MIFI-102790 format. One record per residue (C-alpha): x, y, z; residue in one letter; residue number from 1. Coordinates in steps of 0.25 Angstrom, whole numbers, plus 2048, in hexadecimal, padded with zeros to 3 digits. Layout:
N
+-----+-----+-----+------+-----+
:  xx :  yy :  zz : rest :  nr :
+-----+-----+-----+------+-----+
:   X :   Y :   Z :    a : NUM :
...
+-----+-----+-----+------+-----+
END
This chain:
439
+-----+-----+-----+------+-----+
:  xx :  yy :  zz : rest :  nr :
+-----+-----+-----+------+-----+
: 800 : 800 : 800 :    m :   1 :
: 804 : 80E : 7FD :    e :   2 :
: 800 : 81C : 802 :    k :   3 :
: 802 : 82A : 7FD :    i :   4 :
: 808 : 835 : 806 :    i :   5 :
: 807 : 843 : 803 :    i :   6 :
: 80C : 84F : 80B :    t :   7 :
: 803 : 85B : 807 :    g :   8 :
: 805 : 869 : 804 :    g :   9 :
: 80D : 869 : 7F7 :    e :  10 :
: 808 : 872 : 7EB :    r :  11 :
: 808 : 86A : 7DF :    l :  12 :
: 80F : 86F : 7D3 :    k :  13 :
: 814 : 86A : 7C5 :    g :  14 :
: 80F : 861 : 7BA :    r :  15 :
: 808 : 854 : 7BA :    v :  16 :
: 805 : 84A : 7AF :    g :  17 :
: 7F7 : 845 : 7AE :    i :  18 :
: 7F6 : 836 : 7AC :    s :  19 :
: 7EC : 82E : 7A2 :    g :  20 :
: 7DE : 82C : 7A7 :    s :  21 :
: 7DB : 820 : 7AF :    k :  22 :
: 7CD : 821 : 7AC :    n :  23 :
: 7CF : 822 : 79D :    a :  24 :
: 7DA : 817 : 79D :    a :  25 :
: 7D2 : 80C : 7A4 :    l :  26 :
: 7C6 : 80C : 79A :    p :  27 :
: 7CF : 80D : 78E :    i :  28 :
: 7D7 : 801 : 793 :    m :  29 :
: 7CA : 7F9 : 794 :    a :  30 :
: 7C6 : 7FE : 786 :    a :  31 :
: 7D3 : 7F7 : 780 :    t :  32 :
: 7CB : 7EA : 782 :    l :  33 :
: 7C2 : 7EE : 777 :    l :  34 :
: 7CE : 7EC : 76D :    t :  35 :
: 7D6 : 7E0 : 768 :    n :  36 :
: 7E3 : 7E7 : 767 :    g :  37 :
: 7ED : 7F0 : 76E :    v :  38 :
: 7EB : 7FE : 774 :    t :  39 :
: 7F5 : 807 : 77A :    t :  40 :
: 7F0 : 811 : 784 :    l :  41 :
: 7F9 : 81D : 788 :    s :  42 :
: 7F9 : 827 : 794 :    n :  43 :
: 7F4 : 81B : 79C :    i :  44 :
: 7F6 : 81E : 7AB :    p :  45 :
: 7FD : 814 : 7B4 :    r :  46 :
: 7F2 : 811 : 7BE :    l :  47 :
: 7ED : 805 : 7C6 :    k :  48 :
: 7E0 : 806 : 7BF :    d :  49 :
: 7E7 : 805 : 7B1 :    v :  50 :
: 7EF : 7F9 : 7B6 :    t :  51 :
: 7E3 : 7F3 : 7BB :    t :  52 :
: 7DC : 7F5 : 7AD :    m :  53 :
: 7E8 : 7EF : 7A6 :    a :  54 :
: 7E7 : 7E3 : 7AF :    r :  55 :
: 7D8 : 7E1 : 7AC :    v :  56 :
: 7DB : 7E2 : 79D :    l :  57 :
: 7E6 : 7D8 : 79E :    r :  58 :
: 7DC : 7CF : 7A5 :    t :  59 :
: 7D3 : 7D0 : 799 :    l :  60 :
: 7DF : 7CC : 790 :    g :  61 :
: 7E5 : 7D9 : 78C :    a :  62 :
: 7F4 : 7DC : 78C :    k :  63 :
: 7F7 : 7E9 : 793 :    v :  64 :
: 804 : 7F0 : 793 :    e :  65 :
: 808 : 7FD : 79A :    f :  66 :
: 813 : 805 : 793 :    r :  67 :
: 816 : 812 : 79B :    e :  68 :
: 809 : 81B : 798 :    k :  69 :
: 804 : 811 : 78E :    e :  70 :
: 7FB : 804 : 78F :    l :  71 :
: 7FB : 7FA : 784 :    k :  72 :
: 7EF : 7F1 : 784 :    i :  73 :
: 7EE : 7E5 : 77B :    d :  74 :
: 7DF : 7DF : 77B :    t :  75 :
: 7E1 : 7D5 : 770 :    t :  76 :
: 7DF : 7C9 : 779 :    n :  77 :
: 7D5 : 7CE : 782 :    v :  78 :
: 7CB : 7C2 : 784 :    d :  79 :
: 7C7 : 7C2 : 792 :    r :  80 :
: 7BB : 7CA : 798 :    f :  81 :
: 7BD : 7C8 : 7A7 :    l :  82 :
: 7C1 : 7D4 : 7AF :    a :  83 :
: 7C4 : 7CE : 7BD :    p :  84 :
: 7C0 : 7D4 : 7CB :    y :  85 :
: 7CE : 7D5 : 7D0 :    n :  86 :
: 7D1 : 7E0 : 7C6 :    l :  87 :
: 7C4 : 7E7 : 7C3 :    v :  88 :
: 7C1 : 7E8 : 7D3 :    k :  89 :
: 7CD : 7F2 : 7D3 :    t :  90 :
: 7C9 : 7FB : 7C8 :    m :  91 :
: 7BB : 7FF : 7C3 :    r :  92 :
: 7C0 : 802 : 7B5 :    a :  93 :
: 7C3 : 7F4 : 7B3 :    s :  94 :
: 7B4 : 7F3 : 7B0 :    f :  95 :
: 7B7 : 7FA : 7A3 :    l :  96 :
: 7BC : 7ED : 79C :    v :  97 :
: 7AD : 7E9 : 79C :    f :  98 :
: 7A9 : 7F1 : 790 :    g :  99 :
: 7B5 : 7ED : 787 :    p : 100 :
: 7B4 : 7DE : 78B :    l : 101 :
: 7A5 : 7DE : 788 :    l : 102 :
: 7A7 : 7E4 : 77B :    a : 103 :
: 7B4 : 7DC : 777 :    k : 104 :
: 7B1 : 7CF : 77C :    l : 105 :
: 7A2 : 7CF : 77E :    g : 106 :
: 7A3 : 7CC : 78D :    k : 107 :
: 7A9 : 7D1 : 79A :    a : 108 :
: 7AA : 7CD : 7A8 :    r : 109 :
: 7AF : 7D8 : 7B2 :    v : 110 :
: 7B0 : 7D9 : 7C1 :    s : 111 :
: 7A8 : 7E4 : 7C7 :    l : 112 :
: 7B1 : 7F0 : 7C8 :    p : 113 :
: 7B8 : 7F6 : 7D4 :    g : 114 :
: 7C1 : 803 : 7D6 :    g : 115 :
: 7C0 : 80F : 7DF :    c : 116 :
: 7B5 : 80E : 7EA :    a : 117 :
: 7AF : 81B : 7E7 :    i : 118 :
: 7A1 : 817 : 7E5 :    g : 119 :
: 797 : 80E : 7DD :    s : 120 :
: 79B : 80D : 7CE :    r : 121 :
: 792 : 802 : 7C9 :    p : 122 :
: 794 : 7FC : 7BB :    v : 123 :
: 785 : 7FB : 7B8 :    d : 124 :
: 786 : 805 : 7AD :    l : 125 :
: 791 : 7FD : 7A6 :    h : 126 :
: 789 : 7F1 : 7A6 :    l : 127 :
: 77C : 7F7 : 7A2 :    r : 128 :
: 783 : 7FD : 796 :    g : 129 :
: 789 : 7EF : 792 :    f : 130 :
: 77B : 7EA : 793 :    e : 131 :
: 776 : 7F5 : 789 :    e : 132 :
: 781 : 7F0 : 780 :    l : 133 :
: 77B : 7E2 : 780 :    g : 134 :
: 784 : 7DB : 78A :    a : 135 :
: 77F : 7D2 : 795 :    e : 136 :
: 784 : 7D6 : 7A3 :    v : 137 :
: 785 : 7CC : 7AF :    s : 138 :
: 78B : 7CD : 7BD :    m : 139 :
: 790 : 7C3 : 7C7 :    g : 140 :
: 79C : 7C0 : 7D0 :    g : 141 :
: 7A0 : 7CF : 7D0 :    g : 142 :
: 7A2 : 7CF : 7C1 :    y : 143 :
: 79A : 7D5 : 7B6 :    t : 144 :
: 799 : 7CE : 7A9 :    q : 145 :
: 794 : 7D3 : 79B :    v : 146 :
: 793 : 7CC : 78E :    k : 147 :
: 78E : 7CE : 780 :    r : 148 :
: 791 : 7C9 : 772 :    d : 149 :
: 792 : 7D7 : 76C :    g : 150 :
: 78D : 7E4 : 772 :    l : 151 :
: 782 : 7EC : 76B :    i : 152 :
: 783 : 7FC : 76C :    g : 153 :
: 778 : 802 : 775 :    a : 154 :
: 773 : 80F : 77B :    e : 155 :
: 779 : 810 : 789 :    i : 156 :
: 775 : 81A : 794 :    y : 157 :
: 77D : 81B : 7A0 :    l : 158 :
: 776 : 81F : 7AD :    d : 159 :
: 783 : 826 : 7B1 :    f : 160 :
: 78E : 82A : 7A9 :    p : 161 :
: 797 : 81F : 7AE :    s : 162 :
: 7A6 : 820 : 7A8 :    v : 163 :
: 7A8 : 811 : 7AA :    g : 164 :
: 79B : 80D : 7A3 :    a : 165 :
: 79D : 817 : 798 :    t : 166 :
: 7AB : 811 : 795 :    e : 167 :
: 7A7 : 803 : 796 :    n : 168 :
: 79A : 805 : 78D :    l : 169 :
: 7A2 : 80D : 783 :    m : 170 :
: 7AD : 803 : 782 :    m : 171 :
: 7A3 : 7F7 : 780 :    a : 172 :
: 79B : 7FF : 776 :    a : 173 :
: 7A7 : 801 : 76D :    t : 174 :
: 7A6 : 7F2 : 768 :    l : 175 :
: 796 : 7F1 : 769 :    a : 176 :
: 78E : 7F0 : 75C :    k : 177 :
: 787 : 7FD : 759 :    g : 178 :
: 786 : 80A : 760 :    k : 179 :
: 787 : 80C : 76F :    t : 180 :
: 783 : 819 : 776 :    t : 181 :
: 786 : 81C : 785 :    i : 182 :
: 77E : 827 : 78A :    e : 183 :
: 782 : 82F : 797 :    n : 184 :
: 790 : 82A : 795 :    a : 185 :
: 79C : 82F : 79E :    a : 186 :
: 7A3 : 83B : 798 :    k : 187 :
: 7B1 : 83A : 79E :    e : 188 :
: 7BE : 83C : 797 :    p : 189 :
: 7C1 : 82E : 799 :    e : 190 :
: 7B5 : 82A : 791 :    i : 191 :
: 7B9 : 832 : 786 :    v : 192 :
: 7C7 : 82C : 786 :    d : 193 :
: 7C2 : 81E : 786 :    l : 194 :
: 7B9 : 822 : 77A :    a : 195 :
: 7C5 : 828 : 773 :    n : 196 :
: 7CD : 81B : 775 :    f : 197 :
: 7C2 : 812 : 771 :    l : 198 :
: 7C0 : 81A : 764 :    n : 199 :
: 7CF : 81A : 761 :    k : 200 :
: 7CD : 80A : 762 :    m : 201 :
: 7C2 : 80B : 757 :    g : 202 :
: 7B6 : 80D : 760 :    a : 203 :
: 7AB : 817 : 75B :    k : 204 :
: 7A7 : 81F : 767 :    i : 205 :
: 7A1 : 82D : 768 :    k : 206 :
: 79C : 836 : 773 :    g : 207 :
: 7A6 : 833 : 77E :    a : 208 :
: 7A7 : 83F : 787 :    g : 209 :
: 798 : 841 : 786 :    t : 210 :
: 78C : 83A : 78C :    d : 211 :
: 789 : 832 : 780 :    t : 212 :
: 794 : 828 : 77A :    i : 213 :
: 791 : 821 : 76D :    r : 214 :
: 798 : 815 : 769 :    t : 215 :
: 797 : 80D : 75C :    i : 216 :
: 79D : 7FF : 75D :    g : 217 :
: 7A8 : 7FA : 755 :    v : 218 :
: 7AD : 7EC : 752 :    k : 219 :
: 7BB : 7EE : 758 :    e : 220 :
: 7C5 : 7F8 : 75F :    l : 221 :
: 7D4 : 7F8 : 75D :    k : 222 :
: 7DF : 7FB : 766 :    g : 223 :
: 7E5 : 809 : 766 :    t : 224 :
: 7EE : 813 : 76D :    d : 225 :
: 7E8 : 81D : 776 :    y : 226 :
: 7EC : 827 : 781 :    s : 227 :
: 7E4 : 829 : 78E :    i : 228 :
: 7DF : 836 : 792 :    i : 229 :
: 7E5 : 83D : 79F :    p : 230 :
: 7DE : 83A : 7AC :    d : 231 :
: 7D5 : 846 : 7B0 :    r : 232 :
: 7D3 : 841 : 7BE :    i : 233 :
: 7E2 : 840 : 7C0 :    e : 234 :
: 7E3 : 84E : 7BA :    a : 235 :
: 7D8 : 853 : 7C3 :    g : 236 :
: 7DF : 84E : 7CF :    t : 237 :
: 7EC : 855 : 7CC :    y : 238 :
: 7E4 : 862 : 7C9 :    i : 239 :
: 7DE : 861 : 7D7 :    i : 240 :
: 7EC : 85E : 7DD :    a : 241 :
: 7F1 : 86B : 7D8 :    a : 242 :
: 7E4 : 872 : 7DD :    a : 243 :
: 7E5 : 86C : 7EB :    i : 244 :
: 7F4 : 86F : 7ED :    t : 245 :
: 7F3 : 87D : 7E7 :    k : 246 :
: 7FC : 878 : 7DC :    g : 247 :
: 800 : 87B : 7CE :    d : 248 :
: 801 : 86F : 7C5 :    i : 249 :
: 800 : 86C : 7B6 :    i : 250 :
: 7F9 : 85F : 7B1 :    l : 251 :
: 7FF : 859 : 7A4 :    e : 252 :
: 7F6 : 850 : 79C :    g : 253 :
: 7E8 : 853 : 7A2 :    a : 254 :
: 7DC : 857 : 79A :    k : 255 :
: 7D5 : 863 : 7A0 :    i : 256 :
: 7C8 : 860 : 798 :    d : 257 :
: 7C7 : 854 : 7A0 :    h : 258 :
: 7C7 : 85C : 7AD :    l : 259 :
: 7BD : 867 : 7AB :    e : 260 :
: 7B4 : 864 : 7B7 :    s : 261 :
: 7BF : 863 : 7C1 :    l : 262 :
: 7C6 : 86F : 7BB :    i : 263 :
: 7B9 : 877 : 7BC :    t : 264 :
: 7B8 : 874 : 7CB :    k : 265 :
: 7C7 : 877 : 7CE :    l : 266 :
: 7C6 : 884 : 7C6 :    h : 267 :
: 7BA : 888 : 7CF :    e : 268 :
: 7C2 : 885 : 7DB :    a : 269 :
: 7CD : 88E : 7D6 :    g : 270 :
: 7D7 : 884 : 7D0 :    v : 271 :
: 7DF : 889 : 7C4 :    e : 272 :
: 7DF : 87F : 7B9 :    i : 273 :
: 7E3 : 882 : 7AB :    e : 274 :
: 7E4 : 87A : 79E :    d : 275 :
: 7F1 : 87F : 797 :    e : 276 :
: 7FA : 87B : 78B :    p : 277 :
: 805 : 871 : 78F :    a : 278 :
: 813 : 875 : 78D :    s : 279 :
: 819 : 875 : 77F :    s : 280 :
: 824 : 86B : 783 :    t : 281 :
: 822 : 85D : 77E :    s : 282 :
: 824 : 857 : 78C :    t : 283 :
: 822 : 85C : 79A :    v : 284 :
: 830 : 85E : 7A0 :    d : 285 :
: 833 : 853 : 7AA :    a : 286 :
: 835 : 85D : 7B6 :    e : 287 :
: 828 : 863 : 7B2 :    e : 288 :
: 821 : 856 : 7B1 :    a : 289 :
: 825 : 851 : 7BF :    s : 290 :
: 817 : 84D : 7C2 :    a : 291 :
: 818 : 842 : 7B7 :    g : 292 :
: 820 : 83D : 7AC :    p : 293 :
: 824 : 847 : 7A0 :    p : 294 :
: 818 : 848 : 798 :    m : 295 :
: 815 : 84B : 789 :    r : 296 :
: 810 : 859 : 786 :    r : 297 :
: 801 : 85B : 789 :    r : 298 :
: 7F9 : 865 : 781 :    e : 299 :
: 7F3 : 86B : 78E :    r : 300 :
: 7F6 : 86B : 79D :    v : 301 :
: 7EE : 86E : 7A9 :    i : 302 :
: 7F3 : 878 : 7B3 :    k : 303 :
: 7EE : 879 : 7C1 :    v : 304 :
: 7F0 : 883 : 7CC :    k : 305 :
: 7E9 : 886 : 7D9 :    a : 306 :
: 7EE : 894 : 7DD :    r : 307 :
: 7E1 : 89A : 7E1 :    r : 308 :
: 7D9 : 895 : 7EE :    r : 309 :
: 7D0 : 88A : 7EA :    i : 310 :
: 7C2 : 88A : 7EE :    k : 311 :
: 7B8 : 87F : 7F1 :    a : 312 :
: 7AF : 87A : 7E5 :    v : 313 :
: 7A4 : 86F : 7E4 :    d : 314 :
: 7A5 : 864 : 7DB :    v : 315 :
: 79B : 859 : 7D7 :    k : 316 :
: 7A1 : 84C : 7D0 :    t : 317 :
: 79A : 848 : 7C3 :    m : 318 :
: 79C : 840 : 7B7 :    p : 319 :
: 7A5 : 846 : 7AC :    y : 320 :
: 7A6 : 852 : 7A9 :    p : 321 :
: 7A2 : 855 : 7B7 :    g : 322 :
: 7AC : 855 : 7C3 :    f : 323 :
: 7B2 : 847 : 7C3 :    p : 324 :
: 7B0 : 83E : 7CF :    t : 325 :
: 7BE : 83A : 7CE :    d : 326 :
: 7C3 : 848 : 7D2 :    m : 327 :
: 7B9 : 84A : 7DE :    q : 328 :
: 7C2 : 845 : 7E9 :    a : 329 :
: 7CE : 84D : 7E4 :    q : 330 :
: 7C5 : 85A : 7E3 :    f : 331 :
: 7C0 : 857 : 7F1 :    m : 332 :
: 7CF : 857 : 7F6 :    a : 333 :
: 7D1 : 865 : 7F0 :    l : 334 :
: 7C4 : 86A : 7F6 :    m : 335 :
: 7C8 : 864 : 803 :    s : 336 :
: 7D2 : 870 : 805 :    i : 337 :
: 7CB : 87A : 7FD :    t : 338 :
: 7C4 : 885 : 805 :    p : 339 :
: 7B5 : 885 : 805 :    g : 340 :
: 7AB : 87A : 803 :    i : 341 :
: 7A9 : 871 : 7F7 :    s : 342 :
: 79F : 866 : 7F4 :    i : 343 :
: 7A4 : 85A : 7EC :    i : 344 :
: 799 : 851 : 7E7 :    t : 345 :
: 79B : 843 : 7E2 :    e : 346 :
: 791 : 83E : 7D8 :    t : 347 :
: 798 : 833 : 7D1 :    v : 348 :
: 79C : 82A : 7DC :    f : 349 :
: 795 : 828 : 7E9 :    e : 350 :
: 7A1 : 824 : 7F1 :    n : 351 :
: 7AC : 82E : 7ED :    r : 352 :
: 7AE : 836 : 7FA :    f : 353 :
: 7B7 : 82B : 800 :    m : 354 :
: 7C3 : 835 : 800 :    h : 355 :
: 7BB : 83F : 809 :    v : 356 :
: 7BF : 837 : 816 :    s : 357 :
: 7CE : 837 : 813 :    e : 358 :
: 7CD : 846 : 80F :    l : 359 :
: 7C7 : 848 : 81D :    l : 360 :
: 7D3 : 842 : 823 :    r : 361 :
: 7DB : 84D : 81D :    m : 362 :
: 7D3 : 858 : 823 :    g : 363 :
: 7C9 : 85A : 817 :    a : 364 :
: 7BB : 85F : 81B :    d : 365 :
: 7B1 : 857 : 813 :    i : 366 :
: 7A3 : 852 : 815 :    k : 367 :
: 79B : 848 : 80D :    i : 368 :
: 78D : 84B : 80A :    e : 369 :
: 787 : 841 : 801 :    g : 370 :
: 78E : 841 : 7F4 :    s : 371 :
: 795 : 84E : 7F7 :    s : 372 :
: 7A1 : 852 : 7FF :    a : 373 :
: 7A1 : 860 : 806 :    v : 374 :
: 7B0 : 864 : 806 :    v : 375 :
: 7B4 : 870 : 80F :    k : 376 :
: 7C2 : 874 : 80C :    g : 377 :
: 7CC : 872 : 817 :    a : 378 :
: 7D7 : 87B : 81A :    k : 379 :
: 7E1 : 870 : 819 :    s : 380 :
: 7E2 : 861 : 818 :    l : 381 :
: 7EB : 858 : 821 :    s : 382 :
: 7F3 : 84C : 81C :    g : 383 :
: 7ED : 83F : 822 :    a : 384 :
: 7ED : 830 : 81E :    p : 385 :
: 7E2 : 82E : 814 :    v : 386 :
: 7DD : 822 : 80C :    m : 387 :
: 7D9 : 822 : 7FD :    a : 388 :
: 7CC : 81C : 7FA :    t : 389 :
: 7CC : 81D : 7EB :    d : 390 :
: 7D4 : 823 : 7DF :    l : 391 :
: 7CF : 831 : 7DF :    r : 392 :
: 7CE : 832 : 7EE :    a : 393 :
: 7DD : 82E : 7EE :    s : 394 :
: 7E0 : 83A : 7E5 :    a : 395 :
: 7D7 : 843 : 7EE :    a : 396 :
: 7DF : 83F : 7FB :    l : 397 :
: 7EC : 842 : 7F3 :    i : 398 :
: 7E7 : 850 : 7F0 :    l : 399 :
: 7E3 : 852 : 7FE :    a : 400 :
: 7F1 : 84D : 803 :    g : 401 :
: 7F8 : 857 : 7FA :    l : 402 :
: 7F3 : 863 : 802 :    v : 403 :
: 7F1 : 85C : 810 :    a : 404 :
: 7FA : 861 : 81B :    e : 405 :
: 804 : 856 : 81F :    g : 406 :
: 804 : 848 : 819 :    k : 407 :
: 7F9 : 840 : 812 :    t : 408 :
: 7FA : 831 : 811 :    e : 409 :
: 7F1 : 82A : 807 :    i : 410 :
: 7EF : 81B : 808 :    s : 411 :
: 7E8 : 812 : 7FE :    r : 412 :
: 7EE : 819 : 7F2 :    i : 413 :
: 7ED : 80E : 7E9 :    y : 414 :
: 7E0 : 815 : 7E3 :    h : 415 :
: 7E9 : 820 : 7DE :    l : 416 :
: 7F0 : 816 : 7D5 :    d : 417 :
: 7E3 : 813 : 7CE :    r : 418 :
: 7E2 : 821 : 7C8 :    g : 419 :
: 7EE : 82A : 7CA :    y : 420 :
: 7FB : 828 : 7C3 :    e : 421 :
: 807 : 82B : 7CB :    r : 422 :
: 800 : 835 : 7D4 :    i : 423 :
: 80A : 836 : 7DF :    v : 424 :
: 815 : 838 : 7D5 :    e : 425 :
: 80D : 843 : 7CE :    k : 426 :
: 809 : 84A : 7DA :    l : 427 :
: 817 : 849 : 7E0 :    s : 428 :
: 81D : 850 : 7D3 :    n : 429 :
: 813 : 85B : 7D5 :    l : 430 :
: 819 : 85E : 7E3 :    g : 431 :
: 810 : 856 : 7EC :    a : 432 :
: 817 : 84F : 7F8 :    k : 433 :
: 811 : 841 : 7F5 :    i : 434 :
: 816 : 833 : 7F6 :    e : 435 :
: 811 : 825 : 7F4 :    r : 436 :
: 816 : 81B : 7FF :    v : 437 :
: 814 : 80D : 803 :    k : 438 :
: 80C : 80B : 810 :    q : 439 :
+-----+-----+-----+------+-----+
END
């Protein structure tokens, strides 16, 4: 077991490179199962969840090889349709192999998914959509099984714009006969990235990024080369790291148009965030890029400064393009030391305030009222032993530790390895006093 130790009080300054998106990489990796060939994915983050998905693909018969920031996947010999419990229980995104296996092999048997304990995330929307496509669904022994000798295009309406269901059904529809329409579809940038990838493999998908996605089935898809979009949640976390420490940092590789709702709220709070042209040099100087490896020139960079006094603002999580639930915990850490009272309302997951009890240990003043948290900004936070409960709660505790007086020790940090690539190294190179040690 390991833990993170932070000595708070340092103002972050410098450049940080944003890694490829975990939430885009995982469904795209699953989508390679639709082909009978070789696909090379670049800008792949080296995360535990990516490694787990690679193991799932290997279990199904694929050959998976990591190469620096690339991932080579050969699905020529995929002939197995069982995704076992010991892998799927650790990561909910493993359930995304369901749609590709059903479309490719005509059947799939997948364990019910696990992941962070942030609330109920039923898979009924996925299964109901598969039934609309003509599949037969059965459950037993902790597994869900779906089979069909050829899928048929259908009109599908999602009761909730579920990201996972939209991805699973969009993938299944690529090889279905005829036209499939998904209404009330999720609009996240990761949905658009998946659709772009599928189209590059030969799919016919239109409307990704809107609430109506139309897919015309094709006979086959082919392997391709593709670069994953940057991780907007990682980018948002570093933006708040700059804000909470009154810092001055530059984000390389992030897309500001993926962060509009977060940036709107931070602007309202008084944080300066600007999208500017990148340096004309072809690479970032090694010394300048101390928060990450030398990077190729980017067209734009995001500059973040928190020179003015920040004020409290309210947020309400919503499906994209609303304020992201994956940034709620980090934003609460910022509001916990911001003068005034803010109300943070969670509408996506019912159990995503587990970080509150740990922030209270550090001196935060937060009260839970139903689906809302009332946050009264404290004058300061104090370092304390705390425990991470999930991926984004882990990030929130790190942010709080950056400004807390004294030392903060965070245990159960294995959650971080699922979604943040080299976060200790990146923060350290921005000036934070942070280290990862064995307990």
